[in-house]
C-alpha positions as YAML, in Angstrom:
chain: A
units: angstrom
residues:
- id: 1
  name: UNK
  ca: [-154.51, 8.12, -53.22]
- id: 2
  name: UNK
  ca: [-156.76, 6.85, -50.46]
- id: 3
  name: UNK
  ca: [-154.84, 8.44, -47.58]
- id: 4
  name: UNK
  ca: [-158.03, 8.77, -45.50]
- id: 5
  name: UNK
  ca: [-158.59, 5.07, -45.92]
- id: 6
  name: UNK
  ca: [-154.87, 4.13, -45.36]
- id: 7
  name: UNK
  ca: [-154.59, 6.28, -42.25]
- id: 8
  name: UNK
  ca: [-157.36, 4.40, -40.30]
- id: 9
  name: UNK
  ca: [-156.08, 1.22, -41.65]
- id: 10
  name: UNK
  ca: [-152.65, 1.60, -40.31]
- id: 11
  name: UNK
  ca: [-154.10, 2.89, -37.08]
- id: 12
  name: UNK
  ca: [-156.28, -0.02, -36.54]
- id: 13
  name: UNK
  ca: [-153.37, -2.31, -37.26]
- id: 14
  name: UNK
  ca: [-151.28, -0.71, -34.59]
- id: 15
  name: UNK
  ca: [-154.15, -0.99, -32.12]
- id: 16
  name: UNK
  ca: [-154.52, -4.61, -33.07]
- id: 17
  name: UNK
  ca: [-150.82, -5.21, -32.58]
- id: 18
  name: UNK
  ca: [-150.76, -3.51, -29.28]
- id: 19
  name: UNK
  ca: [-153.76, -5.53, -28.08]
- id: 20
  name: UNK
  ca: [-152.06, -8.67, -28.97]
- id: 21
  name: UNK
  ca: [-149.04, -7.89, -26.70]
...
């Protein structure tokens, strides 16, 4: 599994969501 790739992806998504707020 690409955990190393999924972790940064989820993190970036949270940042993007927080930035939109």
